[in-house]
N, C-alpha and C positions, 0 to 999 in steps of 0.2 A: 840834552836835547831840546832843541827848540822843536813843540810840538806843532801840529797842524792848526789846533784850535783850544780854546781855553776860555771858560767865564772869566770876566772882568769885575771883581767883585771889592767891597772898600767896606770900612767900618763904619759909617752911615750905613750900608745895607745890615751889616750885621744888627746896627741899634734898633735899627726899623722891625726886624725880625723881633729880636729882644723886647721890645716894647707891645707886642699883639701877644706874646708869650707871657709877658706881667700881665695883660690884660686878663687873662682867662677866655679869653672869646676866641677860640684859634681856629674852628671851622668858617665854613662860609657867615659872612654877617658884612659889616658897613666898611672894613676895608675892601672885598670885592665890590662893593656896589661904588665906591670912590676910584677905584683903580678903573671899573670901567667905563664912568664918567669921564675922568682923564684920557684915557687910551681913544675914546669916540672923539673928544675935542681935539686929539693930536693930529689924527689921521681924516678931519672935516666929515665925520658921520656925524648922524643922529644921534645913535645910541650905542649899547654892543654889551654882548654877553660874555661874560667868563665862564670857560671850561677848563676841562680837566688836561687838555693836551692841544695840540694841531689838529692831530688825527679826530679826536672827537669835534672838533669846530666844524672840520670839513662834512663828518658823515652829518650831523645837525643842521650844518647850512645844505646839502642836499635834500635831507628829508622835508624841512622847511618850505622848499620849492617845490614839493611834492613829486620828488624823485622815487620810483619806486620800482618793481618788477614790471617789464616791457618796455622800458624807458632805455634811452642811451645818453650817456656823459662824455663828451669829449675832451680827452685828457693828453699831455702830452707823452711819448713814449720815453724820452730823454730827461726823468726825472725822478723822485725819489718812491718807492712803491707807497707809499702812504696814501696816494689818491688814487690807486688802483683800489687799494684796501676798504677807502672810503666808500667809492661806487658800489662796490662789491657787495658792504654790508649793508646797502639800501635794497639790494637784488636788482637791480640795473647793470647795464651791460656798459663794462668801459670801452670806448673806440679809441685807440690809438693813435695819433695823428702827430707828422712827422717836425722836427727838429727846426729852428731858424737861426742860421749858423751867425747872424748880426747879435742876437738879442738871447739865444741856446734857451729859449721857450718856445712856445706853439709857431707852426708856421700859417701866416691866415691862409694863404692859398688852398695850402693842404686841409685844413680846416673847414672850410667853404665846400670842398669834393666831398666831405664825409659828412656834413649836415644832410640829415633825413626828417620825415613826419616824427619818427621816435625820437629826435636829440629833443632832450630837456632842459640842458644845462653845457655851460664849457665852463671847466677850469682851467683859469688862464695865469702859471706860476710868474711872478715877476723874480727870475732867476737869479740866483746867487749875489741879489743888491740890485740889479740892472731893470728899470722901468721897462715894460716889456711892449708898450706901446696898446693901452687899452680899445684905443678909438675902433678901428678895424675890425675887432672883436664884437664890440659893443654894435655896430651896424649891421650885426648877422641876423637879428632878430632874437636870439636865442637867450635867455638869462647867464649873466656870466659871474661866475664867482671867482673874485681878484685873491688870490694865493700870496699872501704878502708876508708869509714864513720868514723871509730871509731879507726883506727890501723895507719894511718900516722906516718911514721917512727919507725915502726916494722920493722924487717927483716924476709925472707921467703928463708930457705937456704942460707942465704947469700947476699941477693941480696933487695932491699926496696920492701917492699908490693907496688905492683902498676905498678910495673916495666917491668911486664912478660906477663901479659893478654893481650887480643886485645885491649880491653881501658882498663881505671881504673877512677873509681868514688870516689869523696871526697865530704864530708858536713863540713859545716862550723857554723852549727847551734850555738845558745847561748851556750851549755855544751862538744859541741865535743873537740876534741883534740886541736884545736886552734879556732879561732872563727872570723866571720864577722856579728855577730847578727843573719842573715839568709844567705844562699850562698853556693854555691856547686861548682866542677871543674870536667870536664871531661879530663883526658891525655891519651897520646898515642904515638905510634911510626908513624903511619900512615898516609900521608899528607893527603890523600882524605879522610879519615873517619873524621877526625879535619877540616877539610875543610867543609863538609856537615853539624857538628854538629855546625862551626860557623853563614854558610847558615841559618839553621834552628831557631838559636837562636834568631833575628831578624826578624821583618815581614817587615818594613819599605822600600821605594824607591828602589823594586825591580819591574822587566819589567813582571813579572809573576804573578799569584794569587796562584800558591801552597800552601798547608797551611804550615804556620810558626809559630813563637810563639814569644812572648815577655818574654825573659826567660834571660834577663841581669843583670848582676851584675854592682854595683855603685861603682865610684871612693870612695865614702864615707866611703862602705864597703870595698873595696880592700886595703886601706889605713889602715886598721884597722887590715885587713888580713896579710898585709905586715909587720906589726908591731909585729904581733902575730907569724909569721913564724919566724921570727928573735929569737924569744926566744923560738921557741920548742924543742930544745935541753934539754933547763934548764926545762920545763915543764916534759917534759918524764924524767928525772932523778929524778923530783919530786915524781912524780908516781912512781917511780921504788923504790924510796928511803922509800914512804908510803908503797908499798905491800911488802917489806922485813921485815918493824915494825910489819904489820900485821902477818905475818908468824911466828915472833917469841913469839908473843903475844898469839897467837891462837895455837900454834905446840902443845898444849893437848888438846885443846877443841873440842866436838865431832862436827868437821864439816870436809869437805874434801877441801883442799886448792887449788886454780889454780895453773896451771903450773907456773915456774920459767920463769926468764926471759934469760936462758942460751942461746948464739948465738945471743942475740938481738931480739928474736921473741915474746915477750908481753912488749905493751907500756901501759897494764893496762887502758885504758878508763875506765874500770869497774874491781873493785876486786871481784869476783862472787864465794861464797863458795856453795858446796854441804852441804843440810842438810836436817835431818828428817822431813816429810811432818805432819801434815798441815802447811801451809806459813801464814795465813792468823791471826791467833792470833799471832804468833811470830813476825810479822810483825808491830800488833796492842801493841805488849809489847813493844818493841822498840821505838815506837814511844811516847808513854806515858813517857818514860823516857830520851825523848829527843834527838834520833837518828832514823834519818829519812832513812828507806833502801826502796829496791825496788823490785819485780820480774824483772830479766835484760830483760824479753820478756813480753809484756803485757797480750798475748794469743797467741799459737801459730795457725798460719793462719787457719789449717784441722777444727778447733775448730770452728771459724767464718764460714766457708762453710758448718758446719755439714760433713765432712771428717773424714774416719780412716779406718782402724787403724794407727798411728804413734806411736807405743809405748817408742821408745827410746826419739822421742821430749816431750811426755808428761810427762815421767819420768823427763826430767830437766827439764818443766815446773813447774812439783810439788815440786823440791829439789834446785834449784837454786835461791842464795839469792846475792843480790848486796849489797854492803856497802860501805860507802863515799868513794872516793877516787880522789882527785883533789888538782891540787897546792896549792891552796891556804890555805887546812888544815893546822893546826899546829900541832906538835907533841903530844902537848895535846890532841887535838881534837882526833887524832889517838889513842891514849893511853886510852881516856873515850870510844871511840866508841867500842875497844876491850873489856875492862871492862864490858860494859854494856850485849854487844854481847856474852860473854863468860856466865856473871851470866844469860842472858835469858834462853841460853842454856842449864846450869846447871838444872833451876826450872823446864823445860818441863815435 
């Protein structure tokens, strides 16, 4: 079985973690501090705060911006549930916006229509590795949190994703662009915001009892993250090479290809195709032949809430297919995926 996604780990990663184990200091410490500095430098931000997950990064980022009960936060409906959960944890209301067919992220005009005096933030995902175009959202006069969970290393109008918003959040889950197993980061340029996040990240030895969290990253995880970050350009290069192989192999196939990486805007965390529905029989047929594919979003949030209509998001959900695209795929694997997919589409 060629699985849909998997981490890319090496002996160097294992040695980095082993070094921390041998040191005897495995909780948050100097490795975390070094990882924060290195990540901030990589994405072009002043500083960063490491946390236990991408969801924790979203939660603390919103709290640092003063989001709470009575506030609205605009998020896409075509996205993973973590964004809705993070907004809900603050007591604010998640306002769902429609999907842009070109970026698979927020549709700018729909976001504008949903802005009110209650709107305190916009969460802008750079979905599936493609820079979403932050400029239109930054011009709306509302703090923008760039969600770079799937797009670290991509460029947005020539600048690193995560370098332009009020804050940027990153995820280091097992199958993200780089991994710490579980983990995340909040990056930004405002020292006051980052100080607030550091204060909220841990609860111990505080003079007051204001609610805080145990959202720390460990040195074990940070050591793995630092090792992975050092290889991230190599990972991105391999993902782009795989994407190009797919483009060539699928050029005559009945599917819509994702945008190319011109200007560095795509790092291909996912290689997302547009195909004719229905998807479930196609997914079953591919898996039966040893190629595991997925919908890139489990289901739009408005469907879980019983809201609607969001026709563009529904159209993407009905037609979007994510095929294996990660650095440890061999060229033979890529060819096999393309052959099985082409054959499955021709037989529909």
